[in-house]
PyMOL CGO cylinders between C-alpha atoms (Angstrom):
from pymol import cmd
from pymol.cgo import CYLINDER

trace = [
    CYLINDER, 21.09, 130.12, 62.89, 18.48, 132.62, 61.89, 0.3, 1, 1, 1, 1, 1, 1,
    CYLINDER, 18.48, 132.62, 61.89, 17.59, 136.10, 63.00, 0.3, 1, 1, 1, 1, 1, 1,
    CYLINDER, 17.59, 136.10, 63.00, 13.85, 136.52, 62.71, 0.3, 1, 1, 1, 1, 1, 1,
    CYLINDER, 13.85, 136.52, 62.71, 12.30, 139.58, 61.16, 0.3, 1, 1, 1, 1, 1, 1,
    CYLINDER, 12.30, 139.58, 61.16, 9.88, 141.50, 63.36, 0.3, 1, 1, 1, 1, 1, 1,
    CYLINDER, 9.88, 141.50, 63.36, 7.04, 142.68, 61.19, 0.3, 1, 1, 1, 1, 1, 1,
    CYLINDER, 7.04, 142.68, 61.19, 3.42, 143.68, 61.64, 0.3, 1, 1, 1, 1, 1, 1,
    CYLINDER, 3.42, 143.68, 61.64, 2.17, 140.09, 61.91, 0.3, 1, 1, 1, 1, 1, 1,
    CYLINDER, 2.17, 140.09, 61.91, 4.73, 139.26, 64.62, 0.3, 1, 1, 1, 1, 1, 1,
    CYLINDER, 4.73, 139.26, 64.62, 3.75, 142.35, 66.60, 0.3, 1, 1, 1, 1, 1, 1,
    CYLINDER, 3.75, 142.35, 66.60, 0.05, 141.53, 66.24, 0.3, 1, 1, 1, 1, 1, 1,
    CYLINDER, 0.05, 141.53, 66.24, 0.69, 137.96, 67.44, 0.3, 1, 1, 1, 1, 1, 1,
    CYLINDER, 0.69, 137.96, 67.44, 2.68, 139.24, 70.40, 0.3, 1, 1, 1, 1, 1, 1,
    CYLINDER, 2.68, 139.24, 70.40, -0.06, 141.68, 71.33, 0.3, 1, 1, 1, 1, 1, 1,
    CYLINDER, -0.06, 141.68, 71.33, -2.74, 138.98, 71.02, 0.3, 1, 1, 1, 1, 1, 1,
    CYLINDER, -2.74, 138.98, 71.02, -0.76, 136.64, 73.31, 0.3, 1, 1, 1, 1, 1, 1,
    CYLINDER, -0.76, 136.64, 73.31, -1.77, 138.65, 76.40, 0.3, 1, 1, 1, 1, 1, 1,
    CYLINDER, -1.77, 138.65, 76.40, 1.64, 138.09, 78.00, 0.3, 1, 1, 1, 1, 1, 1,
    CYLINDER, 1.64, 138.09, 78.00, 2.52, 140.72, 80.59, 0.3, 1, 1, 1, 1, 1, 1,
    CYLINDER, 2.52, 140.72, 80.59, 5.88, 141.50, 78.99, 0.3, 1, 1, 1, 1, 1, 1,
    CYLINDER, 5.88, 141.50, 78.99, 5.39, 142.64, 75.39, 0.3, 1, 1, 1, 1, 1, 1,
    CYLINDER, 5.39, 142.64, 75.39, 9.08, 142.27, 74.49, 0.3, 1, 1, 1, 1, 1, 1,
    CYLINDER, 9.08, 142.27, 74.49, 9.05, 138.65, 75.69, 0.3, 1, 1, 1, 1, 1, 1,
    CYLINDER, 9.05, 138.65, 75.69, 5.87, 138.08, 73.69, 0.3, 1, 1, 1, 1, 1, 1,
    CYLINDER, 5.87, 138.08, 73.69, 7.64, 139.36, 70.56, 0.3, 1, 1, 1, 1, 1, 1,
    CYLINDER, 7.64, 139.36, 70.56, 10.58, 137.05, 71.24, 0.3, 1, 1, 1, 1, 1, 1,
    CYLINDER, 10.58, 137.05, 71.24, 8.19, 134.10, 71.49, 0.3, 1, 1, 1, 1, 1, 1,
    CYLINDER, 8.19, 134.10, 71.49, 6.08, 135.06, 68.46, 0.3, 1, 1, 1, 1, 1, 1,
    CYLINDER, 6.08, 135.06, 68.46, 9.12, 135.23, 66.16, 0.3, 1, 1, 1, 1, 1, 1,
    CYLINDER, 9.12, 135.23, 66.16, 10.28, 131.62, 66.49, 0.3, 1, 1, 1, 1, 1, 1,
    CYLINDER, 10.28, 131.62, 66.49, 6.73, 130.29, 66.41, 0.3, 1, 1, 1, 1, 1, 1,
    CYLINDER, 6.73, 130.29, 66.41, 6.08, 132.06, 63.12, 0.3, 1, 1, 1, 1, 1, 1,
    CYLINDER, 6.08, 132.06, 63.12, 9.39, 130.93, 61.63, 0.3, 1, 1, 1, 1, 1, 1,
    CYLINDER, 9.39, 130.93, 61.63, 9.58, 127.32, 62.91, 0.3, 1, 1, 1, 1, 1, 1,
    CYLINDER, 9.58, 127.32, 62.91, 12.76, 128.08, 64.85, 0.3, 1, 1, 1, 1, 1, 1,
    CYLINDER, 12.76, 128.08, 64.85, 14.05, 125.35, 67.18, 0.3, 1, 1, 1, 1, 1, 1,
    CYLINDER, 14.05, 125.35, 67.18, 15.09, 127.55, 70.11, 0.3, 1, 1, 1, 1, 1, 1,
    CYLINDER, 15.09, 127.55, 70.11, 15.67, 131.06, 71.39, 0.3, 1, 1, 1, 1, 1, 1,
    CYLINDER, 15.67, 131.06, 71.39, 19.12, 132.06, 72.64, 0.3, 1, 1, 1, 1, 1, 1,
    CYLINDER, 19.12, 132.06, 72.64, 18.73, 134.15, 75.79, 0.3, 1, 1, 1, 1, 1, 1,
    CYLINDER, 18.73, 134.15, 75.79, 20.43, 135.17, 79.00, 0.3, 1, 1, 1, 1, 1, 1,
    CYLINDER, 20.43, 135.17, 79.00, 17.04, 135.40, 80.71, 0.3, 1, 1, 1, 1, 1, 1,
    CYLINDER, 17.04, 135.40, 80.71, 15.62, 131.87, 80.46, 0.3, 1, 1, 1, 1, 1, 1,
    CYLINDER, 15.62, 131.87, 80.46, 13.52, 132.28, 83.62, 0.3, 1, 1, 1, 1, 1, 1,
    CYLINDER, 13.52, 132.28, 83.62, 11.22, 134.70, 81.79, 0.3, 1, 1, 1, 1, 1, 1,
    CYLINDER, 11.22, 134.70, 81.79, 10.55, 132.01, 79.18, 0.3, 1, 1, 1, 1, 1, 1,
    CYLINDER, 10.55, 132.01, 79.18, 9.96, 129.05, 81.51, 0.3, 1, 1, 1, 1, 1, 1,
    CYLINDER, 9.96, 129.05, 81.51, 6.44, 128.45, 80.16, 0.3, 1, 1, 1, 1, 1, 1,
    CYLINDER, 6.44, 128.45, 80.16, 7.16, 129.41, 76.55, 0.3, 1, 1, 1, 1, 1, 1,
    CYLINDER, 7.16, 129.41, 76.55, 6.11, 126.98, 73.81, 0.3, 1, 1, 1, 1, 1, 1,
    CYLINDER, 6.11, 126.98, 73.81, 9.64, 127.09, 72.34, 0.3, 1, 1, 1, 1, 1, 1,
    CYLINDER, 9.64, 127.09, 72.34, 12.95, 125.84, 73.71, 0.3, 1, 1, 1, 1, 1, 1,
    CYLINDER, 12.95, 125.84, 73.71, 15.41, 128.24, 75.32, 0.3, 1, 1, 1, 1, 1, 1,
    CYLINDER, 15.41, 128.24, 75.32, 19.19, 127.95, 75.24, 0.3, 1, 1, 1, 1, 1, 1,
    CYLINDER, 19.19, 127.95, 75.24, 21.83, 129.99, 77.01, 0.3, 1, 1, 1, 1, 1, 1,
    CYLINDER, 21.83, 129.99, 77.01, 24.72, 131.26, 74.90, 0.3, 1, 1, 1, 1, 1, 1,
    CYLINDER, 24.72, 131.26, 74.90, 27.00, 128.75, 76.67, 0.3, 1, 1, 1, 1, 1, 1,
    CYLINDER, 27.00, 128.75, 76.67, 24.66, 125.85, 75.91, 0.3, 1, 1, 1, 1, 1, 1,
    CYLINDER, 24.66, 125.85, 75.91, 24.49, 126.93, 72.26, 0.3, 1, 1, 1, 1, 1, 1,
    CYLINDER, 24.49, 126.93, 72.26, 28.29, 126.99, 72.00, 0.3, 1, 1, 1, 1, 1, 1,
    CYLINDER, 28.29, 126.99, 72.00, 28.53, 123.54, 73.62, 0.3, 1, 1, 1, 1, 1, 1,
    CYLINDER, 28.53, 123.54, 73.62, 25.91, 122.20, 71.21, 0.3, 1, 1, 1, 1, 1, 1,
    CYLINDER, 25.91, 122.20, 71.21, 27.71, 123.63, 68.19, 0.3, 1, 1, 1, 1, 1, 1,
    CYLINDER, 27.71, 123.63, 68.19, 31.05, 122.18, 69.32, 0.3, 1, 1, 1, 1, 1, 1,
    CYLINDER, 31.05, 122.18, 69.32, 29.69, 118.67, 69.93, 0.3, 1, 1, 1, 1, 1, 1,
    CYLINDER, 29.69, 118.67, 69.93, 30.39, 116.15, 67.15, 0.3, 1, 1, 1, 1, 1, 1,
]
cmd.load_cgo(trace, "trace")
């Protein structure tokens, strides 16, 4: 797992995305810039059209426990 750094380039990418919700745009810009496989979120409906996979915390735990 990785926690992405939010820096100037991430914020600029989020702003340039023209998404209505800036915080969601930041959360999408981070994994795209860092080649992350998925975002862990409790609010997957806000990321339905995002170009990165979304996982709930429960789904993540199930994935980590699978052999």
